[in-house]
C-alpha positions in Angstrom: -72.2 -15.1 -3.2 -73.2 -11.8 -1.4 -70.5 -9.1 -1.2 -69.8 -7.4 2.1 -67.5 -4.7 3.2 -65.6 -4.6 6.5 -64.6 -1.3 7.9 -62.1 -0.8 10.7 -61.1 2.5 12.2 -58.0 2.5 14.4 -57.3 5.6 16.5 -53.9 5.7 18.2 -50.3 6.9 18.1 -47.8 6.3 15.4 -44.7 4.7 17.0 -42.1 6.1 14.6 -41.7 7.6 11.1 -43.1 5.4 8.3 -40.9 3.4 6.1 -41.7 4.5 2.5 -40.7 2.5 -0.5 -41.5 2.3 -4.2 -42.3 -0.9 -6.1 -40.7 -1.9 -9.4 -44.0 -0.8 -11.0 -43.8 2.7 -9.6 -46.3 2.4 -6.8 -45.5 3.9 -3.4 -46.0 1.8 -0.3 -45.6 2.8 3.4 -45.2 0.7 6.5 -45.7 2.0 10.0 -46.8 0.9 13.5 -49.8 2.3 15.3 -50.4 1.9 19.1 -54.0 1.6 20.4 -54.8 1.5 24.1 -57.7 0.1 26.1 -58.5 -0.2 29.7 -59.2 -3.3 31.7 -60.9 -3.3 35.2 -58.4 -4.3 37.8 -58.4 -4.2 41.6 -60.7 -1.1 42.3 -59.2 0.7 39.3 -58.2 0.2 35.7 -55.1 -1.1 33.9 -54.2 0.3 30.5 -53.1 -2.1 27.9 -51.5 -1.3 24.5 -51.8 -3.2 21.2 -49.4 -2.5 18.3 -50.7 -2.8 14.7 -48.4 -3.0 11.7 -50.0 -1.1 8.9 -49.3 -1.0 5.2 -50.8 1.7 2.9 -50.5 2.2 -0.9 -50.4 5.0 -3.4 -52.6 8.0 -2.4 -52.7 7.0 1.3 -48.8 7.1 1.2 -49.1 10.8 0.3 -51.3 11.4 3.3 -49.0 9.5 5.6 -46.0 11.6 4.4 -47.9 14.8 4.9 -49.1 14.1 8.4 
């Protein structure tokens, strides 16, 4: 079976401060929501729509989330 890598880049706005927890094994985990917007043609103009993504990050990425 061939291996493949999927890469997704989301650019948006964080809805609120992340919820940061630690597992019983000592790993940090953070949960937060990210809003991304896109435009749809509508009646001689555009309508903006927003999608919300619930993200979970682990270990080193939690440190980055806390910092920024």
